[in-house]
C-alpha positions as CSV (number, residue, x, y, z in Angstrom):
1,M,0.0,-0.1,0.0
2,R,2.6,2.5,0.8
3,R,4.7,1.8,-2.3
4,L,1.7,1.8,-4.2
5,L,0.6,5.3,-2.8
6,L,4.2,6.6,-3.3
7,L,4.4,5.7,-7.1
8,V,0.7,7.0,-7.8
9,G,1.5,10.0,-5.7
10,T,4.7,10.6,-7.8
11,I,2.8,10.2,-11.1
12,V,0.2,12.7,-10.1
13,L,2.9,15.2,-8.9
14,V,4.9,14.9,-12.1
15,D,1.6,15.2,-14.4
16,M,0.3,18.2,-12.2
17,M,3.9,19.9,-12.3
18,F,3.7,19.8,-16.2
19,Y,-0.1,21.2,-16.0
20,A,0.9,24.1,-13.6
21,A,4.0,25.1,-15.4
22,I,2.0,27.1,-17.9
23,T,1.1,29.7,-15.1
24,P,4.4,31.9,-15.2
25,L,4.9,31.1,-18.9
26,L,1.5,32.5,-19.8
27,P,2.2,36.2,-19.8
28,D,5.3,35.4,-21.8
29,Y,3.7,33.4,-24.2
30,A,0.9,35.9,-24.7
31,D,3.4,38.8,-25.3
32,R,5.5,36.5,-27.7
33,Y,2.7,35.4,-29.9
34,G,0.5,38.2,-29.6
35,L,-2.2,36.4,-28.0
36,S,-5.5,38.0,-26.8
37,T,-6.8,37.0,-23.3
38,T,-9.2,34.6,-25.1
39,A,-6.5,33.0,-27.0
40,A,-4.3,32.8,-23.9
41,G,-7.5,31.0,-22.4
42,V,-7.3,28.3,-25.3
43,L,-3.6,27.6,-24.3
44,G,-4.4,27.6,-20.6
45,A,-7.3,25.3,-21.2
46,A,-5.7,22.8,-23.7
47,Y,-4.6,20.3,-21.1
48,A,-8.3,20.1,-19.7
49,A,-9.7,19.8,-23.0
50,G,-7.5,16.9,-23.6
51,T,-8.6,15.4,-20.4
52,L,-12.2,15.9,-21.3
53,L,-12.0,14.0,-24.1
54,A,-10.2,11.1,-22.6
55,A,-12.0,10.9,-19.5
56,L,-14.4,8.0,-19.9
57,P,-12.3,6.0,-22.2
58,S,-9.6,6.0,-19.9
59,G,-11.8,4.8,-17.3
60,L,-12.7,1.9,-19.7
61,L,-9.1,1.3,-20.5
62,A,-8.3,1.1,-16.8
63,V,-11.1,-1.5,-16.4
64,R,-10.3,-3.5,-19.8
65,W,-6.4,-3.5,-19.6
66,G,-6.1,-3.1,-15.8
67,P,-4.7,0.2,-14.0
68,R,-1.0,-0.5,-14.5
69,R,-1.5,-0.8,-18.5
70,T,-3.5,2.6,-18.3
71,V,-0.7,4.1,-16.0
72,L,1.8,3.1,-18.5
73,L,0.1,4.6,-21.5
74,G,-0.5,7.8,-19.6
75,L,3.1,8.1,-18.8
76,T,4.1,7.4,-22.6
77,L,1.8,10.1,-23.6
78,M,3.4,12.6,-20.8
79,A,6.8,11.8,-22.0
80,V,6.2,12.7,-25.7
81,A,4.0,15.7,-25.0
82,S,6.9,16.9,-22.5
83,L,9.4,16.7,-25.2
84,G,7.0,18.7,-27.9
85,F,6.5,21.3,-25.3
86,A,10.1,21.8,-25.0
87,F,11.1,22.2,-28.5
88,G,7.7,23.7,-29.9
89,R,8.2,27.1,-31.4
90,D,4.5,27.8,-32.5
91,V,1.5,28.4,-30.6
92,L,-0.4,25.7,-32.2
93,V,2.3,23.1,-31.3
94,L,2.1,24.4,-27.8
95,D,-1.6,24.0,-27.7
96,A,-1.3,20.6,-29.2
97,T,1.2,19.3,-26.9
98,R,-0.8,20.6,-23.7
99,F,-3.8,18.7,-25.2
100,L,-2.0,15.3,-25.5
101,Q,-0.7,16.0,-22.1
102,G,-4.2,16.1,-20.9
103,I,-4.9,12.8,-22.5
104,G,-1.9,11.1,-20.9
105,G,-3.1,12.9,-17.5
106,A,-6.5,11.4,-17.8
107,C,-5.0,8.0,-18.2
108,S,-2.5,8.0,-15.5
109,Y,-5.2,9.6,-13.1
110,A,-7.8,7.0,-13.8
111,G,-5.4,4.2,-13.7
112,G,-3.6,5.4,-10.9
113,M,-6.2,6.5,-8.4
114,G,-8.3,3.2,-9.6
115,W,-5.3,1.3,-8.6
116,L,-4.7,2.8,-5.2
117,L,-8.4,2.9,-4.2
118,S,-9.1,-0.7,-5.0
119,V,-6.7,-1.6,-2.4
120,A,-7.6,1.3,0.3
121,P,-9.6,0.5,3.2
122,A,-13.3,2.1,2.7
123,E,-12.9,3.8,6.2
124,R,-9.7,5.6,4.9
125,R,-10.8,6.7,1.6
126,G,-11.1,10.6,2.2
127,E,-7.5,10.2,4.0
128,T,-6.1,8.2,0.9
129,I,-7.6,10.8,-1.6
130,G,-6.3,13.6,0.6
131,A,-2.5,12.2,0.4
132,A,-2.8,11.8,-3.2
133,M,-4.1,15.3,-3.5
134,V,-1.1,16.5,-1.6
135,A,1.1,15.0,-4.2
136,G,-1.1,16.6,-6.8
137,V,-0.6,20.0,-5.0
138,A,2.9,19.4,-4.6
139,G,3.2,19.3,-8.4
140,V,1.0,22.4,-8.7
141,L,3.4,23.9,-6.0
142,L,6.5,23.0,-8.3
143,G,4.9,23.6,-11.7
144,P,5.6,27.3,-11.5
145,V,8.9,26.6,-10.4
146,L,9.4,24.7,-13.8
147,G,7.6,27.3,-15.8
148,T,9.7,30.1,-14.1
149,L,12.9,28.1,-14.9
150,A,11.8,27.5,-18.4
151,R,11.2,31.3,-18.7
152,Q,14.7,32.0,-17.6
153,I,16.7,29.6,-19.6
154,G,14.5,28.3,-22.1
155,P,12.0,25.2,-22.2
156,E,14.3,22.6,-23.5
157,V,16.0,21.4,-20.6
158,P,13.2,21.6,-18.1
159,F,10.5,19.9,-19.9
160,S,12.9,17.1,-21.4
161,A,13.9,16.4,-17.8
162,V,9.9,16.0,-17.0
163,A,10.2,13.3,-20.2
164,V,12.9,11.5,-18.6
165,I,11.1,11.3,-15.1
166,G,7.9,9.9,-17.0
167,V,10.2,7.1,-18.3
168,L,11.7,6.3,-14.9
169,L,8.1,6.1,-13.5
170,M,7.2,3.6,-16.2
171,G,9.8,1.3,-14.8
172,L,8.8,1.6,-11.3
173,S,5.1,0.9,-12.3
174,L,6.3,-2.7,-13.8
175,R,7.8,-3.4,-10.4
176,L,4.5,-3.6,-8.7
177,P,1.6,-6.3,-9.2
178,A,-1.3,-4.9,-10.6
179,P,-5.0,-5.6,-9.6
180,P,-6.9,-7.8,-12.0
181,A,-9.1,-6.0,-14.7
182,L,-12.7,-6.3,-15.2
183,L,-15.0,-6.8,-18.2
184,A,-15.6,-3.4,-19.8
185,A,-19.1,-4.4,-20.4
186,H,-19.8,-4.7,-16.9
187,A,-18.2,-1.2,-16.5
188,R,-20.5,0.4,-18.7
189,V,-23.6,-0.9,-17.0
190,R,-22.3,0.1,-13.8
191,V,-21.4,3.6,-15.0
192,R,-25.0,4.2,-15.7
193,D,-26.2,2.9,-12.8
194,A,-23.8,5.1,-10.5
195,V,-24.5,8.1,-12.4
196,G,-28.0,7.8,-11.2
197,L,-27.2,7.8,-7.7
198,R,-27.7,11.4,-5.9
199,A,-24.6,10.8,-3.9
200,V,-22.3,10.4,-7.2
201,Q,-24.4,13.4,-8.9
202,A,-23.5,15.6,-5.8
203,G,-19.9,14.3,-6.0
204,M,-19.6,15.3,-9.5
205,A,-21.1,18.6,-9.1
206,F,-18.9,19.5,-6.0
207,V,-15.8,18.6,-8.3
208,L,-17.2,20.7,-11.1
209,L,-17.0,24.0,-9.0
210,P,-13.7,24.3,-7.8
211,A,-12.6,23.3,-11.4
212,L,-14.7,26.2,-12.9
213,A,-13.0,28.6,-10.6
214,F,-9.5,27.3,-11.1
215,G,-10.1,27.4,-14.8
216,A,-10.6,31.0,-14.5
217,M,-7.9,31.7,-12.1
218,N,-5.0,30.1,-13.8
219,V,-5.6,32.3,-16.6
220,L,-6.6,35.6,-15.3
221,T,-4.6,35.8,-12.1
222,P,-1.1,35.5,-13.9
223,L,-2.3,37.8,-16.5
224,E,-3.5,40.2,-13.9
225,L,-0.4,40.1,-11.6
226,D,1.7,40.5,-15.0
227,R,-0.6,43.7,-15.8
228,L,0.0,45.1,-12.5
229,G,3.9,44.9,-12.7
230,A,4.8,41.7,-11.1
231,G,7.6,40.1,-12.9
232,G,7.8,36.1,-13.7
233,L,9.8,35.4,-10.5
234,A,7.0,37.2,-8.5
235,V,4.1,35.4,-10.2
236,G,6.0,32.0,-9.9
237,A,6.6,32.7,-6.1
238,T,2.9,33.5,-5.8
239,Y,1.6,30.2,-6.8
240,L,4.8,28.6,-5.2
241,V,3.3,29.8,-1.7
242,A,-0.5,29.2,-2.5
243,A,0.3,25.5,-3.5
244,A,2.5,25.0,-0.4
245,I,-0.2,26.1,1.9
246,E,-2.8,24.0,-0.2
247,A,-0.8,20.8,0.1
248,A,-0.5,21.4,3.8
249,V,-4.2,21.6,4.1
250,Q,-5.6,18.7,1.8
251,L,-4.4,15.8,4.4
252,F,-6.0,17.5,7.0
253,V,-9.1,18.0,4.8
254,G,-9.1,14.5,3.9
255,R,-8.9,13.0,7.3
256,A,-11.6,15.6,8.5
257,S,-13.9,14.3,6.0
258,D,-13.5,10.6,7.1
259,R,-14.3,11.8,10.7
260,V,-17.0,14.4,10.5
261,G,-18.5,13.7,6.9
262,R,-18.2,15.5,3.6
263,A,-21.1,17.9,3.8
264,P,-19.6,20.2,6.7
265,L,-16.4,20.7,4.8
266,L,-18.1,21.3,1.7
267,R,-20.1,24.0,3.3
268,I,-17.2,25.7,4.8
269,S,-15.4,25.6,1.6
270,L,-17.8,26.9,-0.3
271,A,-18.8,29.8,1.9
272,G,-15.1,30.7,1.8
273,S,-14.7,30.4,-1.7
274,V,-17.6,33.0,-2.3
275,G,-15.8,35.4,-0.3
276,C,-12.5,34.8,-2.0
277,M,-14.0,35.5,-5.4
278,L,-15.4,38.7,-4.1
279,L,-12.1,39.9,-2.6
280,L,-10.3,39.3,-6.2
281,T,-12.4,42.3,-7.6
282,V,-10.7,44.7,-4.9
283,P,-7.0,45.0,-5.4
284,G,-5.3,47.6,-7.7
285,S,-1.9,46.5,-7.3
286,A,0.3,43.2,-7.5
287,L,1.2,43.7,-3.9
288,A,-2.4,43.6,-2.8
289,L,-3.6,40.8,-5.4
290,A,-0.9,38.2,-4.5
291,P,-2.2,37.4,-1.2
292,L,-5.7,37.1,-2.4
293,V,-4.4,34.7,-4.9
294,V,-2.6,32.5,-2.2
295,L,-5.8,32.6,-0.3
296,S,-8.3,32.0,-3.1
297,F,-6.3,29.0,-4.2
298,V,-5.9,27.3,-0.9
299,V,-9.7,28.0,0.1
300,V,-11.3,26.7,-3.5
301,G,-8.7,24.0,-3.4
302,S,-10.0,22.7,-0.1
303,L,-13.4,21.8,-2.0
304,Y,-11.8,18.9,-4.0
305,T,-11.0,16.1,-1.4
306,P,-14.3,16.1,0.2
307,A,-16.2,16.2,-3.3
308,M,-14.0,13.3,-4.8
309,A,-14.4,11.3,-1.5
310,L,-18.2,11.9,-1.9
311,L,-18.0,10.6,-5.5
312,S,-15.9,7.8,-4.5
313,D,-18.1,6.8,-1.8
314,G,-21.4,6.9,-4.0
315,A,-19.5,4.6,-6.8
316,A,-18.3,2.0,-4.4
317,A,-22.1,2.1,-3.2
318,A,-23.1,1.1,-6.9
319,G,-20.3,-1.5,-7.3
320,L,-18.4,0.7,-9.9
321,E,-14.8,0.3,-10.1
322,Q,-12.7,3.1,-8.6
323,G,-10.9,3.5,-12.0
324,M,-14.3,4.5,-13.5
325,A,-15.2,6.6,-10.7
326,F,-12.0,8.8,-11.2
327,A,-12.7,8.7,-15.0
328,L,-15.9,10.7,-14.0
329,V,-13.7,13.2,-11.7
330,N,-11.7,13.5,-14.9
331,L,-14.6,14.3,-16.9
332,V,-16.0,16.8,-14.7
333,W,-12.8,18.3,-13.5
334,A,-11.7,18.8,-17.1
335,G,-15.2,20.3,-18.3
336,G,-15.1,22.7,-15.3
337,Q,-11.5,23.8,-16.1
338,V,-12.2,24.3,-19.9
339,V,-15.4,26.1,-19.3
340,G,-13.8,28.2,-16.6
341,A,-10.8,29.1,-18.9
342,L,-12.8,30.0,-21.8
343,A,-15.7,31.4,-20.4
344,G,-13.8,33.4,-18.0
345,S,-11.3,34.9,-20.3
346,G,-14.0,35.9,-22.6
347,I,-16.0,37.6,-20.1
348,A,-13.0,39.4,-19.1
349,D,-12.3,40.4,-22.5
350,A,-15.9,41.7,-23.1
351,T,-16.4,43.3,-19.7
352,S,-13.8,43.1,-17.0
353,Y,-12.0,40.7,-14.6
354,A,-14.2,41.7,-11.7
355,V,-17.4,40.6,-13.5
356,T,-15.9,37.1,-14.1
357,W,-15.2,36.9,-10.3
358,V,-18.5,38.0,-9.3
359,A,-20.0,35.5,-11.8
360,L,-18.2,32.8,-10.2
361,A,-19.1,33.9,-6.4
362,A,-22.7,33.6,-7.7
363,V,-22.3,30.2,-9.0
364,L,-20.4,29.0,-5.6
365,G,-23.1,30.9,-3.6
366,G,-25.9,29.0,-5.4
367,A,-24.1,25.6,-4.6
368,L,-23.9,26.6,-1.0
369,V,-27.7,26.8,-0.9
370,V,-27.8,23.7,-2.5
371,V,-25.6,22.0,0.0
372,G,-27.8,23.1,2.8
373,R,-30.9,22.0,1.2
374,R,-30.1,18.6,-0.4
375,Q,-30.5,15.8,2.3
376,V,-28.4,13.4,0.3
377,V,-25.4,15.5,0.6
378,A,-26.0,16.2,4.3
379,A,-26.0,12.3,5.0
380,A,-23.2,11.6,3.1
């Protein structure tokens, strides 16, 4: 269990590191290629678009092939995409390689999390998800460092190193025994049954919400910090601090969700997220905005673990393989990221950044009302 958790955690860390590396690079690429805010949103959303496309197929692969083979496919795609991003010199190439990386991430995540939760005790499901989220947040923490390094010395060496790490992880994956695969036909029946459960529907909805917010924040906050005069190092440092604090919070949130239930933590995180979105409308300087970006990433990120645990609980009750359960996580996470990035940047282009934050606050506030009224969430 520990070796498997270490392997899956490292895979999630590296994948999220590549995903998050775009943050300090985005203002530089926007200037270099003359990108509008919307076009920058496309580059920011390309990874999530790939994940969205591959979400359900990756879950079916995890069931048909088994989790380990699905992880190996994901790592192969990650290595290829890393090399493409390292040497790409056209924005369409960069879009395409991030899209390919999103497909690889879907396979790695569905296979890895399905593998891990198939052997984790049910009473420690939240803690296990929280531990994996710590690894993911650590990747988000290191991603801006990787992106800042690429901005300073060029992308070739940093992203080639990611490809090498992917190859090493393939070797480690082959050293662990894989759980048996199930028939994909059974998985399709169970997906239909599971999605009909209110607990699964609620879990999917509450994974979607932070994804929407992060989709917008990952595009707009680095651009806003850059517009207000923060350099690449300052932008990278802001996200480094945010991810460091979020990583420390995730394991605590996972353990707390096992002890007190999913709903209380969802209520607290949603209320805090509404406040953070409204606070983002206020700052007029990079010095004032940076700490609010840190706070927003930590508070909104705390929604993920109880939401994923809620979805995993419902899937287990329906007899659905955990690999397929996390394919559903991939599906709604990626959909939220794409919509958040494109809609958020589009609204900001047409009106202002503040309108985007107010719109997100309204969506999160509506969800907070629903959490208070839906008995299935309260009982979860």
